[in-house]
N, C-alpha and C positions, 0 to 999 in steps of 0.2 A: 405688595405691602397693600392695603385693605388703606381707603384715607376716605378720611368725613368732611364733610364741609358744615361748617357751622352751622349754614343759614337749617338743613335738616336737620341737625344734630340737637339742637338749641330748646325745640319747642318738648324734648325727652326728656332733657336733664332735669330742664323747669319742673313737669310735671314729676318726678323725681323726686325734687326736696324740696317742691311742697309737700308731694303724700311722707318723705322720711319727717321732716318735722312739727306737719300732722301725726304720724306715729308717735312721734318722743313727749308730742304734746298726749297724743292718751295714756302714754304707760307711765309719764308724771303724775297726770287724773288721775287712772288707777289708785298707785298707789299714797298717793294723797286722800282717799276715801279710806283706804284698807290704816293707815298712820293714824286717821284721826278718829281709832275708833267705831267706825258707822260697822253696825254687823250687814253683814252684805250675804244674801242668800247664795243665791251663784253668782259664783266669781270670773265663769266662762261669759256668759252675759253682762257682768255687771261691766268686765274690758269687754268686749262687742258692743255694750252700747256707748259707752266714753271714745271709743275706736271711730263709729261711727259720728258721732258727735262733732268731733275735735279734727275728719278727716271733714266732714260738710264744713267746715264753717272754715278749715281753713282754705278749701279755696275761693267759699266765700270771697276772703279778705285777699287774696289773691288774686280773683276776678277783676273784685273792682279794686284793686290799687293799680292794676294793670292798667285797667280804662280811666286812668285816672294821670297815668304815666308818668308814676315813677320814679326814683331810679332802684334796679335793681337792689342794694344793700336795704333798700328805706322797706320795699316789697319784703323780704325772706325777713326780719323786725316785722313790719305790719303782720305777717303767714304762722309769724312763732308767736306771736303774741293772741294772734284769737284765734288758732287753732289750739292753744289752748287754754283760751275762755270754755271753747267748747260751746256746750247746753248754752250758757249765759248769752253769747254774740246772737245765735242763730234766734233764741226773744227776741233781743234787743231789736234786730235788725224786719222780725216779724212786728215787733210794737212802732217802729218807725215807719213801715211802709201802710202797714192799717192806715198810719196817723196820717200821711200822706195822701192815701183814697177815703181820709172822711172830709179832710177838706178841702182836696177835688171836688169831691159832692158837694158841700156847703156852697162853696163860690157856684158851681152851676145850677144849682137851687134858686142863689140868690138872682142872678141873669135875668 
């Protein structure tokens, strides 16, 4: 019988649930577009766009939460919320990073 070591399988399980939560979020985001009456020219491309944004946001949320050493259930909740935000979260993180870089540049110029 094949025995699994928990330490060796945990990264794969984590990747699977981050992927699954982000996939669920992309499906919800796609149906929100559909139900809001938004005119969608290409349904396939819209779904894949939502899918990639949600996957990217879910992974970024996971890495940030894991680096902050949160509990696994808190990480799961944050990944769910973050991946559902999709593109909005990516844009918010981009603005945060650009502000941080700008502040660092201002400090360097003042010194």
